[in-house]
Every structure is written in structure tokens, then in C-alpha cells.
C-alpha positions as CSV (number, residue, x, y, z in Angstrom):
1,M,0.0,0.0,0.0
2,S,1.4,3.4,-1.0
3,R,1.6,6.3,1.5
4,F,-1.1,8.0,-0.4
5,E,-3.4,5.0,-0.1
6,E,-2.7,5.0,3.7
7,L,-3.7,8.6,3.8
8,C,-6.9,7.8,1.9
9,E,-7.6,5.0,4.3
10,S,-7.1,7.3,7.3
11,Y,-9.4,9.9,5.7
12,T,-12.1,7.2,5.2
13,G,-11.8,6.0,8.8
14,A,-12.0,9.5,10.2
15,R,-15.1,10.3,8.2
16,K,-16.7,7.1,9.3
17,R,-15.9,7.8,13.0
18,Y,-17.2,11.4,12.7
19,F,-20.5,10.4,11.1
20,N,-21.0,7.5,13.5
21,Y,-20.4,9.9,16.4
22,E,-22.7,12.5,14.9
23,N,-25.5,9.9,14.5
24,E,-25.1,8.6,18.0
25,C,-25.4,12.2,19.4
26,M,-28.4,13.0,17.1
27,E,-30.2,9.8,18.0
28,F,-29.7,10.5,21.7
29,G,-30.8,14.1,21.2
30,V,-34.1,12.9,19.6
31,K,-34.6,10.5,22.5
32,M,-33.9,13.2,25.0
33,V,-36.3,15.8,23.4
34,N,-39.0,13.1,23.1
35,G,-38.5,12.3,26.7
36,L,-38.8,15.9,27.6
37,K,-42.1,16.1,25.9
38,E,-43.3,13.2,27.9
39,Y,-41.9,14.6,31.1
40,L,-43.6,17.9,30.6
41,E,-46.8,16.1,29.6
42,C,-47.3,18.7,26.9
43,P,-48.8,18.4,23.4
44,P,-46.0,17.1,21.2
45,E,-46.3,20.1,18.9
46,Q,-45.3,22.5,21.7
47,V,-41.7,21.4,21.7
48,N,-39.8,22.1,18.5
49,Y,-36.4,22.3,17.0
50,Y,-34.8,25.6,15.9
51,P,-31.4,26.5,14.4
52,P,-29.2,27.4,17.4
53,D,-27.2,30.1,15.7
54,K,-29.6,32.1,13.5
55,E,-33.2,33.2,13.2
56,S,-35.6,30.4,12.2
57,D,-37.9,30.5,9.2
58,P,-41.5,30.4,10.5
59,N,-42.5,28.4,7.4
60,V,-40.0,25.6,8.1
61,S,-40.5,22.7,10.5
62,Y,-37.0,21.8,11.6
63,N,-35.8,18.3,12.5
64,I,-32.8,17.7,14.7
65,H,-30.3,17.8,11.8
66,G,-31.6,21.2,10.7
67,A,-31.4,22.5,14.2
68,T,-27.9,21.3,15.1
69,K,-24.4,22.7,14.7
70,L,-21.1,21.4,16.0
71,G,-19.7,24.1,18.2
72,E,-16.1,25.1,18.8
73,D,-16.5,23.7,22.3
74,G,-16.9,20.2,21.0
75,F,-20.6,20.0,21.8
76,W,-23.4,19.6,19.3
77,H,-25.6,22.6,19.8
78,V,-29.3,21.7,19.3
79,G,-31.8,24.5,19.3
80,I,-35.1,23.7,21.0
81,G,-38.2,25.8,21.8
82,I,-41.1,25.1,24.2
83,G,-44.3,26.9,23.3
84,L,-46.2,28.1,26.3
85,Y,-49.7,29.7,26.4
86,E,-52.5,30.8,28.7
87,V,-55.1,28.7,26.8
88,P,-54.5,26.1,24.1
89,H,-54.6,27.6,20.6
90,G,-55.1,31.1,22.0
91,R,-53.0,34.2,22.5
92,P,-50.7,35.2,24.1
93,Q,-48.2,32.5,23.4
94,E,-44.5,32.6,24.1
95,N,-41.8,30.4,22.7
96,V,-39.0,29.7,25.2
97,R,-36.0,28.9,23.1
98,S,-32.6,27.6,24.3
99,T,-29.9,25.3,23.2
100,L,-29.1,21.8,24.4
101,L,-25.4,20.9,24.2
102,I,-24.6,17.3,23.7
103,K,-21.3,15.3,23.4
104,K,-20.2,11.8,24.3
105,E,-17.3,11.1,26.6
106,D,-16.3,7.8,28.1
107,G,-19.5,6.0,27.1
108,R,-21.8,8.7,28.6
109,F,-23.5,11.7,27.1
110,V,-22.6,15.0,28.5
111,V,-25.5,17.5,28.3
112,K,-25.9,21.2,29.1
113,Y,-29.0,23.3,29.0
114,G,-27.9,26.7,27.5
115,K,-24.7,27.7,25.9
116,E,-23.4,29.4,29.0
117,S,-24.5,26.8,31.5
118,K,-21.8,25.5,33.9
119,D,-24.1,22.6,34.9
120,E,-23.3,19.4,33.1
121,F,-25.3,16.2,33.2
122,R,-23.6,12.9,32.5
123,I,-26.2,10.6,31.2
124,C,-26.1,6.9,30.5
125,E,-28.1,6.4,27.4
126,D,-30.6,4.0,29.0
127,S,-30.8,5.7,32.4
128,E,-34.2,7.2,33.0
129,D,-33.0,8.5,36.4
130,D,-30.2,10.5,34.6
131,L,-32.6,11.9,32.1
132,K,-35.1,12.8,34.8
133,K,-32.5,14.9,36.6
134,L,-31.9,16.9,33.4
135,Y,-35.7,17.3,32.8
136,D,-36.1,18.5,36.4
137,Y,-33.4,21.0,35.8
138,I,-34.9,22.4,32.6
139,F,-38.4,22.6,34.2
140,D,-37.0,24.4,37.2
141,E,-35.0,26.9,35.0
142,I,-38.0,27.8,33.0
143,K,-40.4,28.0,35.9
144,E,-38.0,30.2,37.8
145,L,-37.9,32.6,34.9
146,Y,-41.6,33.1,35.0
147,D,-42.0,32.9,38.8
148,K,-39.4,35.7,39.2
149,Q,-40.2,37.8,36.1
150,L,-41.6,40.8,38.1
151,E,-38.5,40.8,40.3
152,H,-36.3,40.9,37.2
153,I,-38.2,43.7,35.7
154,T,-38.4,45.9,38.8
155,G,-34.7,45.3,39.5
156,G,-33.9,46.8,36.1
157,A,-32.7,43.6,34.5
158,E,-33.7,42.7,31.0
159,F,-35.7,39.5,31.3
160,A,-34.1,37.5,28.5
161,H,-30.5,38.3,29.5
162,D,-30.7,36.8,33.0
163,H,-30.5,33.2,31.7
164,D,-27.9,32.7,29.0
165,D,-29.5,32.2,25.6
166,L,-33.1,31.7,26.4
167,R,-35.2,33.8,24.0
168,Y,-38.8,34.8,24.1
169,I,-41.1,35.3,21.1
170,Q,-44.7,36.5,21.4
């Protein structure tokens, strides 16, 4: 085998490992988002994917691949949104958007909720307990935003800036 052929073989192996890794993380991401829908006991259409690094097109329904970007931090950044309302199919509605960060290390998935989050969750793929801890955290973060909204406003803070990249759309 020539040196060039060895380089081609290395290239082929690297691509295969990359795409296998990407697929593992994406499959886990889908499982995680579906589990979040179940955990929240919300209508499935109220949790959606969005591009993590740009404005979304309101006429496009994104899947996880269209809502994911590999960040410089080594995490896959998956944009998600949870649509909240006072009454179903009524106004006002608000879409709480954030980013799930996912990577795999030492046989476990490492997940963060929000680009600036320091809290990491190490999740075994089949561990419902590990996933529940993450879901509890997401629920608590969003609930705290709304429960303390008036305090944020009267304190002079801009609501959306108090928790990393959460965005609100009416």
C-alpha cells in the first residue's frame, strides 16, 4: 500500500468515525427531546427544534439535523423551543428557546442546557434517572424565569438576559 493510499484509508476512517459519532449524538438528542415532551406532559407540537445560531424560518418545521451545529467547544448545539400559552390555541403565546449541548465522553452523554451553562449532566443512554435529573433542571430553570419575572423587571434587568441564551417570542 502506498503512503497516499494510507492517507486515503485514514481519511475514510476519520469520516466514518465522525458520522457514527454525529449519528449517536443525534439519536440520543431525539430520544432526549421526546422524553422531555413526555416529562412535561405537553402536546407534542409544543416542543420544537430551531437553528441554534440564527433566526428560524417560521414556514419551516426543523428536524434535529436542521437544528444542530457542531460548536467550537466540541458540543453539538441543538436549538429547541417550548411553546407556552395561557389557553390552548389562544393568545398570548410565548416560545421559550434555548440550546441543548450534547457530546459523548467515556461512554456517557454530557448534556448542558444553555450555551453558557456551567451545569453538566452525565447521562447513560438508557438511564431514566439520569434523564429525569436533566428534565427536572430544565423545568426548574423555565419555571423560575416566570415565577421571578416581576423581580427581574423591577430590578432593572432585561428578562431575556438573565439566563444565557433563552429567547422569548410572542
